[in-house]
SEFILO-423354 format. One line per 3 residues: for each residue x, y, z of N, C-alpha, C. Coordinates in steps of 0.02 Angstrom, whole numbers. Atoms other than C-alpha are relative to their C-alpha. Last residue first. Example, Ala and Ser with C-alpha at 12.3 -4.5 7.8 and 13.67 -1.06 7.14 Angstrom:
<atoms>
-42/-59/-3/684/-53/357/-39/55/37 ~ 45/-59/0/615/-225/390/45/60/0
</atoms>
This chain:
<atoms>
-48/-26/48/-203/-283/3066/-24/-11/-72 ~ 2/-73/3/-348/-300/3188/45/28/-55 ~ -66/-27/-16/-372/-485/3153/-3/75/-11
0/-25/-68/-549/-555/3165/69/29/20 ~ 61/-39/-14/-577/-576/2978/-2/30/70 ~ -19/-58/-40/-397/-628/2946/-60/43/20
-44/19/-55/-436/-805/2886/10/59/47 ~ 44/34/-47/-581/-742/2778/41/-19/63 ~ 43/-51/-30/-466/-617/2693/-46/-31/52
-43/-39/-47/-340/-757/2667/-40/55/34 ~ -14/39/-58/-475/-870/2592/42/38/51 ~ 61/9/-39/-543/-741/2472/15/-36/65
14/-66/-30/-366/-699/2418/-64/-2/41 ~ -45/-8/-58/-331/-884/2393/-10/67/34 ~ 24/44/-54/-485/-904/2282/43/8/61
64/-26/-29/-439/-752/2177/-25/-43/57 ~ -9/-59/-41/-257/-816/2160/-65/28/28 ~ 64/-33/14/-290/-992/2100/-3/63/44
42/-25/-55/-107/-1041/2108/-64/31/-26 ~ -15/-68/-20/-40/-1139/1961/-46/21/58 ~ 46/-50/25/-56/-1327/1955/23/70/23
-37/-54/31/57/-1479/1976/-50/49/-32 ~ 31/-21/63/-39/-1591/2095/37/61/-25 ~ -7/-70/17/51/-1685/2234/-30/15/-69
-60/-18/37/-16/-1856/2282/0/76/-16 ~ -59/-15/-41/-137/-1894/2423/63/20/-37 ~ -55/46/18/-269/-1984/2319/64/13/40
22/69/4/-432/-1911/2387/58/-50/-11 ~ 25/23/-63/-365/-1745/2448/-18/-74/-2 ~ 65/30/11/-258/-1714/2295/-24/-30/66
6/72/-13/-117/-1602/2354/-70/-23/-17 ~ 69/22/9/-61/-1430/2292/-1/-76/11 ~ 9/67/25/101/-1359/2362/-74/-14/-6
67/26/-4/166/-1186/2400/-2/-70/-30 ~ 9/61/41/327/-1095/2438/-72/-24/8 ~ 19/-14/70/328/-915/2498/-8/-60/-43
-62/-16/36/425/-942/2661/-13/13/-74 ~ -21/-68/-15/262/-928/2759/68/17/-31 ~ -43/-7/-56/197/-1085/2675/23/73/9
-38/-59/16/46/-1097/2563/42/18/60 ~ -40/-18/-58/-29/-1271/2570/47/56/-20 ~ -56/-45/13/-168/-1298/2445/33/18/64
-25/-34/-60/-283/-1448/2462/59/41/-21 ~ -66/-26/0/-379/-1499/2305/17/37/65 ~ -46/53/-17/-529/-1614/2305/71/25/9
19/65/29/-662/-1479/2313/50/-53/22 ~ 51/-13/50/-570/-1323/2369/-14/-64/-37 ~ 31/60/30/-472/-1332/2529/-53/22/-49
62/-14/36/-353/-1196/2587/-25/-64/-33 ~ 31/60/28/-216/-1211/2719/-66/18/-33 ~ 69/-14/16/-101/-1066/2762/-28/-59/-38
24/19/67/60/-1130/2837/-74/14/-7 ~ -21/-48/50/151/-1048/2983/-23/-15/-71 ~ -72/-3/5/138/-1201/3094/23/46/-57
-37/40/-49/-49/-1221/3062/74/5/-14 ~ -68/-24/-8/-181/-1118/2977/35/-41/52 ~ -27/13/-66/-355/-1159/2911/72/25/1
-70/-18/-14/-466/-1121/2765/18/-20/70 ~ -26/50/-49/-625/-1185/2682/74/13/12 ~ -52/43/29/-691/-1027/2599/25/-48/54
-70/-25/-3/-849/-963/2681/47/-46/-38 ~ -2/-73/-8/-1037/-976/2663/70/29/-4 ~ -54/-27/-41/-1049/-1153/2595/-1/77/1
-50/-39/35/-1216/-1210/2528/51/30/47 ~ 20/-60/37/-1312/-1345/2616/60/36/-30 ~ 59/8/41/-1265/-1466/2753/-16/64/-36
-11/59/40/-1090/-1469/2826/-56/-13/-49 ~ 49/49/-16/-1116/-1290/2886/12/-60/-47 ~ 56/10/43/-956/-1196/2852/-47/-55/28
15/71/12/-825/-1121/2964/-61/-5/-42 ~ -24/1/68/-749/-955/3016/-2/-74/-21 ~ -44/55/22/-856/-937/3170/27/15/-70
-49/21/-50/-936/-800/3274/50/-51/-25 ~ -33/-57/-31/-1038/-699/3147/57/-21/46 ~ -33/-41/50/-1090/-838/3027/40/58/30
-52/39/31/-1128/-959/3168/39/41/-50 ~ -56/4/-48/-1223/-828/3265/58/-38/-29 ~ -30/-67/-3/-1332/-791/3114/59/2/48
-45/-8/56/-1361/-978/3085/34/70/1 ~ -37/-61/-17/-1437/-1002/3258/53/13/-54 ~ 30/-55/39/-1570/-1131/3217/31/67/18
22/-51/-49/-1507/-1247/3357/-32/60/-35 ~ 33/31/-58/-1490/-1409/3257/-25/51/50 ~ 48/51/16/-1447/-1349/3082/-42/-25/59
44/-15/57/-1358/-1182/3098/-56/-50/-7 ~ 35/-64/-9/-1278/-1193/3271/-52/11/-54 ~ 43/3/-60/-1238/-1379/3259/-40/65/6
57/44/16/-1172/-1366/3081/-49/-2/58 ~ 41/-38/49/-1059/-1217/3121/-62/-40/-17 ~ 39/-51/-36/-998/-1308/3278/-45/39/-48
46/34/-46/-947/-1461/3177/-44/51/36 ~ 65/7/32/-874/-1358/3034/-51/-34/47 ~ 40/-59/-17/-729/-1305/3147/-71/-4/-31
26/2/-69/-660/-1482/3135/-45/59/19 ~ -53/-17/-46/-652/-1478/2944/-27/1/72 ~ 17/-52/-48/-760/-1559/2810/62/14/44
-48/-8/-55/-723/-1660/2653/-22/58/43 ~ -59/-41/16/-874/-1699/2545/44/6/62 ~ -47/40/39/-1009/-1835/2546/62/39/-20
-63/-37/9/-1128/-1774/2680/50/-44/-37 ~ -9/-19/71/-1295/-1862/2651/65/38/-13 ~ -13/59/42/-1295/-1957/2816/16/18/-73
-64/-5/33/-1274/-1794/2913/16/-60/-44 ~ 6/-47/56/-1459/-1777/2956/66/6/-38 ~ 25/34/61/-1447/-1935/3063/-1/46/-60
51/-44/30/-1336/-1852/3194/-25/-29/-66 ~ 66/29/-11/-1248/-1993/3286/-56/43/-30 ~ 52/-40/-34/-1081/-1944/3218/-62/-39/9
58/40/-20/-915/-2011/3153/-49/43/38 ~ 45/-30/-51/-784/-1912/3058/-59/-46/12 ~ 71/10/9/-647/-2007/2965/-39/29/59
27/59/-36/-467/-1952/2949/-76/-3/-13 ~ 72/12/7/-371/-1835/2834/-19/-64/36 ~ 15/71/9/-201/-1761/2875/-77/-7/-6
68/21/-5/-121/-1590/2870/-8/-76/-6 ~ 44/-51/-26/46/-1507/2902/-71/-26/11 ~ -20/-26/-64/189/-1631/2882/-49/48/33
1/-72/1/114/-1736/2742/12/28/71 ~ -70/-24/-5/166/-1917/2761/4/75/-1 ~ -32/-16/64/-13/-1970/2796/71/25/14
1/59/43/-119/-2053/2931/35/12/-67 ~ -18/-13/69/-92/-1932/3074/2/-65/-41 ~ -59/37/22/-186/-1965/3233/14/11/-74
-50/-49/22/-311/-1830/3278/64/-33/-24 ~ -67/5/-29/-451/-1958/3288/44/55/-28 ~ -51/16/50/-635/-1922/3256/68/-2/36
-63/31/-22/-797/-1909/3353/47/-10/-58 ~ -46/-6/57/-957/-1807/3346/67/-27/23 ~ -72/9/-9/-1097/-1852/3468/36/7/-67
-30/21/64/-1275/-1789/3476/76/-2/11 ~ -55/-43/27/-1348/-1783/3650/25/-30/-65 ~ 27/-53/44/-1518/-1850/3706/53/49/-24
64/13/33/-1440/-1954/3846/-22/62/-40 ~ 59/-19/-38/-1259/-1914/3884/-64/-12/-41 ~ 31/-64/24/-1129/-2009/3787/-63/13/41
60/5/41/-1042/-2145/3889/-27/69/-20 ~ 61/-3/-38/-867/-2104/3952/-60/-4/-46 ~ 41/58/18/-724/-2158/3841/-65/-3/39
50/19/-51/-637/-1988/3844/-42/-59/-27 ~ -11/68/-22/-479/-1972/3740/-47/-21/56 ~ -54/36/33/-495/-1782/3725/9/-68/32
-48/39/-42/-653/-1689/3771/50/-35/-45 ~ -57/16/44/-773/-1555/3708/52/-35/42 ~ -56/31/-34/-945/-1542/3791/53/-19/-50
-55/23/43/-1079/-1423/3732/55/-28/42 ~ 32/19/63/-1247/-1395/3818/51/-29/-48 ~ -10/-46/58/-1163/-1393/3986/-33/-29/-62
56/14/46/-1237/-1492/4129/3/42/-62 ~ 11/73/2/-1074/-1501/4227/-56/-20/-47 ~ 67/12/-27/-1035/-1319/4182/-12/-76/-8
37/58/19/-857/-1268/4153/-67/-6/36 ~ 39/20/-57/-785/-1093/4165/-47/-57/-19 ~ 70/9/18/-656/-1080/4028/-38/-29/59
37/-62/-11/-495/-1013/4101/-73/-4/-19 ~ 26/-1/-69/-428/-1190/4116/-40/63/13 ~ 62/-38/1/-410/-1198/3927/-34/1/69
-11/-64/32/-229/-1251/3912/-63/43/-3 ~ -56/-38/-27/-263/-1434/3945/12/64/-39 ~ -58/-2/42/-435/-1490/3892/55/44/31
-56/11/-46/-559/-1524/4031/66/3/-37 ~ -60/30/28/-706/-1454/3936/54/-6/54 ~ -39/39/-48/-885/-1400/3972/59/-32/-36
-54/41/25/-978/-1264/3881/35/-36/56 ~ -51/17/-49/-1142/-1172/3906/49/-50/-28 ~ -40/58/21/-1253/-1082/3783/55/-12/48
-10/51/-52/-1371/-966/3880/38/-63/-22 ~ 52/21/-48/-1281/-851/3856/-66/-8/-38 ~ 44/-54/-19/-1161/-838/3709/-53/-27/48
24/14/-68/-1019/-960/3689/-39/59/27 ~ 67/28/5/-1005/-937/3500/-31/-14/68 ~ 49/-52/16/-859/-817/3523/-71/-28/0
26/6/67/-755/-950/3611/-56/51/-12 ~ 48/55/9/-687/-879/3774/-18/-6/-74 ~ 62/-20/33/-533/-766/3770/-45/-62/-11
57/35/-34/-398/-805/3896/-67/21/-27 ~ 45/-51/-29/-280/-672/3823/-60/-31/35 ~ -41/-45/-41/-139/-797/3792/-45/51/37
-19/36/-61/-262/-930/3732/38/47/47 ~ 59/8/-41/-344/-808/3611/16/-39/64 ~ 27/-63/-25/-181/-743/3538/-58/-12/49
-47/-29/-48/-97/-913/3521/-29/62/32 ~ -8/40/-60/-247/-996/3439/44/33/53 ~ 16/-38/-59/-299/-861/3318/17/-34/65
-33/-66/6/-218/-931/3160/-8/41/64 ~ -50/-5/-52/-282/-1100/3219/43/61/-5 ~ -64/26/19/-436/-1076/3110/51/12/56
-43/-48/36/-597/-1044/3206/63/-34/-24 ~ 31/-9/65/-742/-1150/3271/38/50/-43 ~ 14/-70/15/-677/-1119/3446/-38/10/-67
26/-35/-59/-673/-1294/3521/-24/70/-16 ~ 64/30/-23/-658/-1399/3363/-31/38/56 ~ 51/-3/53/-527/-1286/3282/-67/-25/24
23/-69/3/-432/-1266/3447/-54/8/-55 ~ 41/-11/-58/-423/-1455/3467/-29/72/-1 ~ 63/32/15/-355/-1470/3290/-50/9/58
34/-41/50/-220/-1341/3326/-68/-31/-16 ~ 25/-59/-35/-174/-1433/3486/-36/46/-49 ~ 62/15/-38/-162/-1598/3392/-29/61/33
-9/-23/-69/-40/-1534/3263/-64/-8/39 ~ -32/54/-36/-73/-1641/3110/14/19/73 ~ -73/-5/-8/-195/-1506/3054/28/-62/36
-19/-39/-59/-371/-1562/3004/77/4/4 ~ -67/-26/7/-465/-1631/2855/18/44/59 ~ -12/-64/-34/-619/-1735/2895/73/18/-7
-67/-21/-16/-680/-1875/2781/3/69/34 ~ -42/-10/58/-858/-1941/2791/69/25/22 ~ 23/-58/37/-1007/-1962/2907/40/9/-64
-53/-36/35/-979/-2137/2977/-31/57/-42 ~ -13/22/68/-1114/-2192/3098/52/44/-32 ~ -51/-42/29/-1154/-2185/3284/19/-27/-69
27/-47/50/-1321/-2259/3335/53/47/-27 ~ 56/19/44/-1251/-2344/3490/-17/57/-48 ~ 49/-54/5/-1080/-2309/3563/-54/-18/-51
41/-1/-62/-969/-2450/3625/-55/52/-2 ~ 30/67/-14/-894/-2498/3457/-46/2/59 ~ 51/12/51/-867/-2314/3410/-35/-66/14
57/-43/-16/-773/-2280/3573/-58/-14/-48 ~ 29/24/-63/-657/-2429/3550/-63/40/17 ~ 37/63/16/-626/-2381/3368/-36/-28/63
61/-17/35/-581/-2203/3423/-41/-62/-15 ~ 45/-29/-49/-457/-2267/3551/-66/21/-32 ~ 24/52/-45/-378/-2381/3422/-50/26/51
56/33/34/-367/-2240/3296/-29/-55/42 ~ -18/58/41/-261/-2141/3416/-61/-30/-32 ~ -72/-4/21/-260/-1972/3503/20/-58/-45
-40/55/-26/-450/-1962/3512/70/2/-29 ~ -62/6/40/-566/-1812/3498/42/-55/32 ~ -52/43/-27/-746/-1820/3560/59/-2/-49
-54/7/50/-871/-1681/3530/58/-37/31 ~ -59/32/-31/-1032/-1703/3631/53/-10/-54 ~ -51/21/48/-1176/-1589/3586/60/-26/38
-67/-11/-19/-1339/-1563/3681/50/-28/-50 ~ -45/58/2/-1508/-1557/3596/71/20/19 ~ -54/-5/51/-1619/-1412/3645/47/-58/8
3/56/48/-1771/-1468/3745/55/1/-52 ~ -15/64/-32/-1733/-1359/3895/0/-59/-46 ~ 48/19/-52/-1724/-1201/3791/18/-69/27
-9/70/-23/-1595/-1107/3688/-51/-14/54 ~ 54/22/-46/-1625/-949/3586/8/-75/15 ~ 22/65/21/-1461/-888/3512/-50/-26/51
17/45/-55/-1408/-707/3519/-23/-66/-30 ~ 72/19/-7/-1323/-615/3377/-9/-48/59 ~ 10/69/18/-1147/-546/3408/-74/-16/9
63/31/-19/-1104/-363/3409/-3/-71/-24 ~ 37/-50/-39/-942/-263/3402/-65/-29/26 ~ 52/-35/39/-844/-415/3347/-41/46/44
68/27/-13/-697/-454/3462/-50/39/-43 ~ 49/-52/-13/-530/-408/3385/-69/-32/6 ~ 70/22/7/-385/-529/3393/-47/57/21
33/-39/-52/-215/-448/3368/-75/-13/-9 ~ 72/0/8/-112/-574/3274/-30/39/58 ~ 32/-44/-49/75/-557/3250/-74/4/-16
-28/-67/0/124/-707/3146/-40/45/46 ~ 21/-36/58/63/-878/3202/33/68/1 ~ 46/-56/-11/162/-972/3331/-16/33/-68
66/26/-18/235/-1143/3295/-50/57/6 ~ 15/-8/-72/380/-1061/3204/-70/-28/14 ~ 54/-45/-18/429/-1127/3035/-10/2/75
62/35/-15/599/-1206/3013/-52/51/21 ~ 2/33/-65/732/-1093/2937/-67/-37/8 ~ 29/67/7/753/-1058/2753/1/-39/66
-46/47/-29/868/-908/2790/-24/-73/-4 ~ -69/-15/14/791/-773/2682/45/-57/24 ~ -10/-1/71/614/-841/2677/74/9/-17
0/70/23/618/-885/2859/13/-3/-75 ~ -60/32/-27/672/-709/2906/3/-73/-24 ~ -59/-20/38/541/-635/2789/63/-35/24
-54/-3/-51/398/-734/2865/65/14/-37 ~ -65/24/22/261/-692/2739/51/10/56 ~ -8/69/-22/84/-680/2811/68/-29/-20
-42/4/-61/70/-491/2806/5/-70/28 ~ 45/9/-57/-74/-494/2679/37/-13/65 ~ 55/-47/5/25/-421/2533/-45/-3/62
-26/-65/-22/178/-519/2586/-55/53/2 ~ -8/4/-72/80/-682/2573/26/67/27 ~ 64/6/-30/20/-640/2397/5/-1/76
32/-65/3/190/-578/2341/-68/-2/33 ~ -36/-45/-45/274/-738/2402/-34/69/2 ~ 18/18/-67/143/-850/2318/32/48/51
-36/59/-24/166/-757/2156/-23/-15/71 ~ -12/7/-72/41/-637/2079/35/-65/14 ~ 42/53/-33/60/-611/1891/19/-7/73
-36/61/-19/143/-444/1847/-48/-50/30 ~ -69/-15/-26/22/-318/1770/34/-67/16 ~ -49/19/51/-130/-347/1656/72/16/22
16/54/47/-242/-255/1780/55/-11/-52 ~ 31/-27/60/-158/-153/1918/-17/-57/-48 ~ 44/-55/-18/-121/-211/2096/-39/25/-61
65/11/31/-55/-382/2045/-48/58/13 ~ -3/28/67/129/-349/2077/-68/-3/-34 ~ 45/-40/42/103/-231/2226/-7/-31/-70
67/18/-19/179/-362/2345/-52/40/-40 ~ 25/57/39/339/-340/2246/-70/-21/20 ~ 8/-15/72/369/-164/2313/-32/-59/-37
44/-58/2/347/-180/2501/-13/21/-72 ~ 70/21/9/418/-353/2474/-49/58/3 ~ 37/-58/-23/593/-287/2446/-75/-12/-12
56/20/-45/677/-457/2433/-34/61/31 ~ -18/-20/-69/838/-385/2356/-54/-15/51 ~ -65/29/-19/823/-477/2190/18/13/71
7/73/1/636/-444/2170/65/-34/21 ~ 38/20/-58/659/-264/2224/-7/-75/5 ~ -42/-9/-60/797/-234/2096/-34/-26/63
-53/49/6/692/-307/1954/45/3/62 ~ 29/67/-16/543/-205/2016/52/-55/-4 ~ 8/4/-72/645/-45/2021/-27/-69/19
-67/5/-28/700/-72/1841/-3/-7/75 ~ -24/68/11/521/-106/1788/70/-11/28 ~ 40/46/-42/460/54/1870/22/-71/-9
-21/-5/-69/602/156/1795/-37/-50/45 ~ -66/32/-5/568/99/1617/23/-1/73 ~ 7/71/18/383/141/1630/66/-38/9
32/32/-56/415/305/1721/-8/-76/-11 ~ -50/2/-53/537/358/1585/-28/-37/61 ~ -48/51/20/408/312/1451/55/-8/53
32/67/-10/275/410/1544/46/-56/-19 ~ 4/13/-73/386/564/1558/-28/-70/14 ~ -68/14/-24/428/556/1372/1/-16/74
-18/67/23/244/543/1325/70/-20/25 ~ 37/47/-41/205/695/1430/17/-72/-18 ~ -28/-3/-68/345/794/1348/-36/-50/47
-64/36/0/294/738/1173/30/-2/71 ~ 13/72/11/113/790/1204/63/-41/2 ~ 19/32/-62/164/956/1281/-12/-76/-8
-52/47/-19/260/1009/1125/-20/-38/63 ~ -15/4/-73/109/1097/1048/55/-55/11 ~ -51/-49/-17/112/1136/862/21/-1/73
-64/23/25/21/976/820/57/47/16 ~ -29/47/-47/-121/1028/935/69/-23/-24 ~ -23/-38/-59/-159/1181/828/35/-45/50
-57/-41/20/-167/1078/669/29/39/58 ~ -59/42/9/-277/949/754/61/41/-19 ~ -57/-42/-20/-401/1074/823/65/-37/-10
9/-67/26/-556/1004/735/57/47/19 ~ 2/-1/73/-501/824/759/-4/71/-27 ~ -65/17/26/-444/839/941/1/3/-77
-46/-56/-12/-603/933/988/68/-15/-31 ~ 15/-56/45/-715/805/905/49/58/8 ~ -9/23/68/-636/658/992/-11/55/-49
-71/-2/15/-618/750/1158/15/-22/-72 ~ -27/-69/-7/-804/790/1162/74/3/-20 ~ 23/-37/59/-864/621/1096/29/70/0
-32/27/59/-759/528/1225/-18/40/-62 ~ -70/-20/-3/-815/640/1368/36/-22/-63 ~ -1/-71/16/-997/616/1320/71/27/-1
13/-7/72/-971/428/1316/3/73/-21 ~ -60/23/34/-892/431/1490/-7/9/-76 ~ -52/-50/-9/-1034/538/1555/64/-19/-34
15/-55/45/-1161/420/1476/51/56/9 ~ -15/22/67/-1079/270/1562/-12/58/-51 ~ -73/4/7/-1078/358/1729/19/-17/-70
-27/-67/0/-1260/409/1712/76/0/-9 ~ 15/-30/64/-1313/234/1663/29/70/-5 ~ -43/34/49/-1224/162/1815/-11/31/-69
-69/-21/-13/-1304/291/1931/47/-32/-53 ~ -7/-69/25/-1478/265/1856/73/23/8 ~ 5/3/73/-1464/76/1882/11/70/-32
-62/32/27/-1400/97/2059/-1/-1/-75 ~ -56/-48/-5/-1539/220/2102/63/-27/-30 ~ 14/-57/45/-1676/106/2036/58/49/0
-6/17/71/-1604/-52/2114/-10/59/-47 ~ 31/-58/34/-1572/19/2288/3/-10/-75 ~ 23/-47/-53/-1531/-127/2403/-37/59/-30
63/21/-28/-1528/-258/2262/-24/50/54 ~ 57/-22/39/-1394/-166/2162/-66/-14/35 ~ 1/-74/7/-1252/-173/2285/-60/25/-36
8/-30/-66/-1283/-351/2343/-6/76/-6 ~ 68/9/-22/-1311/-407/2163/-12/32/68 ~ 43/-47/35/-1148/-332/2106/-72/-6/23
-18/-68/-21/-1049/-424/2240/-46/51/-33 ~ 29/-10/-67/-1142/-587/2206/14/69/26 ~ 72/-14/10/-1098/-571/2022/-35/11/65
5/-66/31/-914/-557/2071/-73/20/-12 ~ -10/-50/-52/-924/-704/2191/-8/70/-28 ~ 55/3/-47/-1001/-814/2055/6/52/55
58/-32/29/-879/-758/1922/-58/1/49 ~ 36/-29/-56/-731/-807/2029/-62/37/-23 ~ 0/47/-57/-649/-929/1909/-42/27/58
55/49/6/-703/-822/1758/-4/-46/60 ~ -23/65/24/-593/-674/1803/-59/-49/3 ~ 52/39/34/-612/-489/1842/31/-65/-27
27/-28/61/-472/-428/1956/-54/-46/-29 ~ -26/31/60/-436/-473/2137/-37/28/-61 ~ -72/10/-3/-452/-394/2309/31/-35/-60
-17/70/-8/-639/-415/2330/75/-15/3 ~ 44/37/-47/-707/-240/2358/24/-71/14 ~ 6/-38/-62/-573/-129/2280/-39/-38/53
-64/5/-36/-532/-259/2148/-4/35/68 ~ -8/69/-25/-714/-275/2095/63/-7/41 ~ 52/10/-52/-739/-86/2083/8/-70/30
-23/-37/-60/-575/-66/1987/-48/-9/57 ~ -57/38/-29/-629/-204/1866/27/33/63 ~ 28/61/-33/-797/-119/1840/56/-40/32
36/-21/-61/-712/49/1808/-29/-60/37 ~ -51/-18/-50/-590/-31/1685/-33/21/66 ~ -28/63/-25/-735/-113/1593/54/13/52
52/32/-42/-824/54/1582/26/-66/30 ~ 0/-36/-64/-665/136/1518/-51/-29/48 ~ -63/16/-37/-646/2/1382/1/34/69
3/70/-24/-828/14/1329/61/-17/42 ~ 50/2/-54/-819/204/1321/-6/-69/28 ~ -31/-29/-60/-657/193/1221/-47/0/59
-50/48/-25/-739/75/1094/32/25/65 ~ 34/57/-28/-891/187/1078/48/-51/29 ~ 34/-23/-62/-786/346/1058/-36/-59/33
-50/-5/-52/-672/257/932/-32/22/67 ~ -16/67/-24/-823/202/830/51/4/56 ~ 57/28/-36/-885/381/821/14/-69/28
8/-37/-64/-715/453/780/-59/-27/40 ~ -52/23/-46/-687/318/649/-7/34/68 ~ 18/66/-25/-854/354/566/51/-26/50
61/-5/-40/-823/540/551/-18/-68/31 ~ -5/-35/-65/-642/522/499/-64/-2/42 ~ 52/-51/9/-661/391/360/-9/34/68
-21/-68/-19/-499/292/353/-53/54/-17 ~ 63/-36/12/-571/114/358/10/74/17 ~ 44/41/43/-424/-7/351/-61/41/-24
-34/19/62/-289/110/415/-47/-35/-48 ~ -17/-61/35/-396/198/547/34/-15/-67 ~ 61/-25/33/-472/31/598/15/63/-40
13/39/63/-297/-37/629/-63/21/-35 ~ -54/-9/50/-260/110/747/-12/-42/-62 ~ 12/-60/42/-428/110/838/52/6/-55
69/-13/23/-421/-69/903/-4/58/-49 ~ 35/62/20/-256/-152/947/-68/12/-30 ~ -39/34/52/-147/5/949/-38/-61/-27
3/-39/62/-277/105/1046/33/-39/-58 ~ 69/8/24/-296/-34/1178/-9/39/-65 ~ 5/66/29/-107/-39/1195/-70/-11/-29
-31/-4/67/-105/149/1223/-4/-66/-37 ~ 42/-44/41/-228/129/1367/26/6/-71 ~ 57/40/21/-133/-22/1434/-50/43/-40
-19/54/46/29/78/1431/-61/-40/-23 ~ -12/-28/67/-41/237/1507/14/-55/-50 ~ 66/-22/23/-111/139/1655/6/30/-70
37/60/21/57/50/1672/-71/18/-25 ~ -27/31/61/157/212/1668/-41/-60/-23 ~ -3/-45/56/57/317/1791/18/-37/-65
69/-20/16/12/178/1914/-2/44/-62 ~ 30/58/32/188/110/1907/-71/15/-20 ~ -25/4/69/259/283/1940/-27/-60/-37
23/-57/41/145/306/2090/25/-5/-71 ~ 72/7/13/168/132/2166/-24/56/-46 ~ 10/52/50/358/140/2144/-75/-6/-17
-23/-27/64/367/306/2236/-13/-51/-55 ~ 50/-49/21/261/236/2378/19/29/-69 ~ 60/37/17/372/80/2392/-55/48/-25
-11/29/65/529/187/2384/-61/-40/-24 ~ 2/-53/50/463/294/2527/9/-28/-70 ~ -64/-34/14/427/141/2633/-8/53/-53
-27/-26/-63/270/71/2716/66/38/-10 ~ -70/21/-12/170/44/2557/27/35/62 ~ -51/-39/36/-17/79/2576/70/-26/14
-38/-41/-46/-136/-60/2634/56/38/-37 ~ -43/37/-46/-239/-121/2489/33/48/48 ~ 32/64/-17/-387/-51/2390/39/-39/51
28/0/-67/-328/128/2396/-31/-66/21 ~ -52/-24/-47/-213/132/2246/-22/-4/71 ~ -50/50/-8/-330/23/2141/51/20/54
17/49/-53/-471/145/2174/52/-54/11 ~ -21/-20/-68/-376/278/2071/-21/-50/54 ~ -40/52/-34/-400/179/1908/23/21/70
40/59/-12/-543/287/1842/38/-53/41 ~ 53/-19/-48/-443/449/1862/-41/-63/18 ~ -33/-12/-64/-288/375/1778/-52/17/54
-17/65/-29/-398/306/1640/34/6/67 ~ 60/28/-29/-470/479/1609/13/-67/32 ~ 20/-41/-58/-297/555/1589/-62/-27/33
-47/17/-54/-243/411/1477/-18/39/63 ~ 26/59/-35/-401/441/1376/47/-26/54 ~ 57/-22/-41/-345/617/1332/-30/-58/40
-28/-38/-57/-177/548/1276/-56/25/46 ~ -26/47/-49/-267/418/1170/28/36/62 ~ 59/32/-29/-368/553/1080/21/-50/55
29/-48/-47/-208/650/1053/-62/-28/34 ~ -48/-9/-55/-122/499/977/-27/50/52 ~ 4/55/-46/-277/453/875/48/7/59
58/-10/-44/-285/626/796/-2/-55/54 ~ -17/-57/-45/-108/604/730/-57/14/49 ~ -52/25/-45/-154/431/662/21/55/49
33/41/-52/-317/499/591/50/-27/50 ~ 36/-45/-45/-219/635/501/-35/-39/56 ~ -50/-35/-40/-98/509/429/-33/48/50
-27/46/-50/-239/395/374/50/34/45 ~ 52/12/-52/-328/541/292/26/-46/54 ~ 8/-62/-37/-169/594/200/-52/-9/57
-55/-4/-47/-134/415/147/-6/62/44 ~ 13/55/-48/-306/400/65/53/2/56 ~ 54/-23/-46/-281/571/-17/-13/-53/53
57/46/6/-111/509/-86/-55/24/47 ~ 45/-29/49/8/658/-95/-62/-42/-11 ~ 39/-57/-27/87/608/70/-50/29/-50
-31/-64/15/140/440/4/-44/57/19 ~ 24/-50/-48/58/292/92/36/68/-11 ~ -39/-62/5/71/169/-51/-29/53/46
42/-60/0/1/0/0/43/62/0
</atoms>
């Protein structure tokens, strides 16, 4: 194709190309405004270099994806179909669609912590439904108004840039701005290379902040949520039994739970060996196998799960401060003789009894849950055993559960206190739809369960996927949106 300047076709294409650069520059300014929520979605950097990196990355990366969108859409259209009026109209529609998509992605990231993706489509749709269902008319009008404002802006800058093209060509500001953005782009990547080599996690934890940026690694994900043990990462030392600094925060309000004399009591039995569990099962009537239960190999972590209905992330903090289980709301009473929980005031006729290696007969009219904490696998963090129960409604459970799910099921299904379960526990009802991600924490390792896959995310940044049914390692990439949901759930009661 001959694009000589005397060719009218070439002249139009050249003019459209010049117009397209100014149109793109105007859209870079709008994209920077729309992308501001990304900067405030996470905790701000703690260092000056981290803040500087965040700003130059925001400027350069936002400009880059805006320019890339122009190159992939408007630019080829200008060469193939060089009719100014039609191109300007199509460009305005394309740019409006792109800016609307960016605004939606920013909204999702600000609220959920990850970008638009098909794996988390259900959670994303649920987010929009919650926001729209409260005020459907207002929300619809607001969305339409924002889209129309973006379209009006596109038409305005498109027409202005075309009619004042000769005047704009005489300005040097465009080249200066482009030069600054190119310098920021090169500088941000250079800083990231340095930060990755020097373990500057205040910088690398921002990897996935903007769309189409660096893919999130396990180390960046942990650093972002303050779960990365930098000392262990640097020196490859053994993990500490204690969780990272956790400041447990009691919820401002907890729902009540109506209990009466006819309410069924609960007896949770944990056993140190399979032999002890078998002996108890043989001597207990009406007890049947429910299904597999995933729990930490550390017995004390498992006990905490069953007693508090929470991941072991909070174990050290709650034991040190002598904090009762959140679900223990009057008139719910608790009895336990477990070591380390002497601060719990026991009641002989308590509604809930949690014990270790007890062979005493189950109280009349009480539901029993029993499993062993003995490890049956070579995995150092988790193991899977069998859960037994006398609750007939659990016959249909055919998926893996966790110790904390026992209390969630009791509160929701047998005591009709689902609001208390959702407010006081980080656990799922074994029956029905899951409310939370299946997560736990033990020996510095974040544990996530999704269907048959167990993900172990260590505090040194390493991770492993394990097939729950077969026990072998699975070679898969991290499901970042799912893990972000799980980590946020894990830290729901943490002040930091």
